[in-house]
Phi, psi and omega in degrees: 000130179226101186226176187230144177213150175298318184225129172253127178250125183259108178108128180248041169276194180306320181292315179296318178295322182295312181292324178298317179295320179294319177294319178300315180295332179270005178075022182261138177278154180198166169237131182250116185255137178219125184288334178274182182261012177204160179286158178049050183296324181296321179294317182294335180275353179302157176302153195296327187275357188296140173235160168299139176271353177251156186288152180298332180300323184247024182231003180280160178273165185304138173072005186212087175299157174296152175303148183300328185277358175289144177292166182303318178250107192285130178283165185308308187294321178292324178294320176298319177299318180299316181294321177298316179294325180296313179298320180291320182300320183257011176052055189277324172047069176299149172272100186281156177071023183242105183268134176273127181258333180196152175232112187239142178288134175226094184066239178257014177229193187229146172249115180260113181272116182240169181291347178254002178131174182284147177229121180267130183222139175290322179224150180233135175243117179269116183230037187278353171091154179288340187257036184289322186228118178298140177262124178238091180295148180276129174245140176304133176082004186301322183290343181278344184298129185268351179272195181273133176241135176204156173275154180301336178299336182260003179275134179245309179201177187278351188307314182292348186249006181304131179081359183258158173267122188235131175261124175255124182263110180109136180235052164281193180299321181292311181299318180295320182284324176296319177301318178295318179298319181295314183293324177289340179263011174093010177267173178242089185273148170232133178257126172269113181267110191284338178202196177291156181218132172273128180236133177231151174286153178296327176225144179239112185055039178083356181259126179304137182298333176301316180291325176295321177296323178294319180290326183294337180295345180286344180254157177300148182302317184296327178289316177300315182293337176277326184278322187302316180302322179295313181296318183288328174297323177291323183281320187248346186089173180279100188281350176302331179303331184257013178088013181251094180261156177275152174288166179292324177292139173296163187298311181288328176296319181294323176297315183292319187273315188248001181057032178256114179276157180291161174281123181267114187280129176239018179139350181296318182300319178300319179291329175293317178299322180288343184089002180287330173244125181266156179239133177232157177284192181298158180275130173271324184198141171266134183249179179299324186256353184172240184206151170250133187260169185291345176271005178092347180281156179236155177219147176257135185221147176277334183209153175233126178248122182267100175266061192255015170088188185221171169230154185295313177086355184287337185301327182290347179277341189263152175296149176304136178093346179278118183234098181287351181084186182286179182301155175093204183252127168219176185301319181296312180298316182295315180293320180285332190073030181229111189243149170249140175220133177091018181248005178242117185246090183278174180296339181276356173113135182295314183294323175297318178295321178301316180298318179296312182297320183300315180292321179296314181294315179300319178296319181294318178298315180299315181297317182291323178291321178295320177297319180297317179296319179297320180294324181290336182268354179292142178294143180279000000 
């Protein structure tokens, strides 16, 4: 197959569906490519108990609020239902089972090399997501461990770990929630906190932390970073007592510089206080029976779950030197006709950012195409 489209969208997750819907509403043609056999595959593979950490009010995609009967924090299965209904509502029809192998510049357009053949596109939107490739850092002795090892991407529920001692490596949102799921499922979890971690409650005095983050943007970052530790100590207590120290970077500074959002607590901290979830420092070495930590202590574990994050993976598709810039619309992305969406996760929420970016990108594509048409109709 060798075909042409004005816009090629890579990935049919929430970001890909959002930009496709915006283009559809603007009367723009596109092709939506998805390597799996269903939309939003990464979301559907999440562990069973996962919910959105942001409110449904600020997490819906463009033109389609969540149904009224959905809870404030939407669970995985309902979110998948919402995405299926969204694709049907806007007649998006992704081309499933089509993997992109390379994206190469051809004059002022792009050649998208896929497993079913080349696709020529004037503009390309990469929406393949931040969680494309699991990160498995190397630890000394990891291959010697006799128990079960897995990345958090392969964790589904606590059932296989009931009654077992489990080490979770990393205390981002995924690691913290898996630890909570394990303890509620009868396991004995320990979290290895590899560095400092910012922790916030999901709600503060009944107000979603997402909305507090939105309001906080009205003040300078340095003031917020000075105030938040005081407020959070009042809300959560002094967590250093339990081995949970904050990093040197302030919370908003860390988001801006390293794109690391805080861990949103949904009950893990309470279980740590109770002693049901233990906290350990970074790993010095993995042993046959468990791990030795940087404080010299050792622990024996039946399983190790690496909640060590993901990487986007799109860079390997691009020619050397091609830099589309960060998510959304900027001069480089607009001039190249190569956009990223869904790779910027601010304190106000990834899905909210995706909706904003989708409308901006669709508007930019429409304006550039209209200018091109106008130029083509000018008399010579």
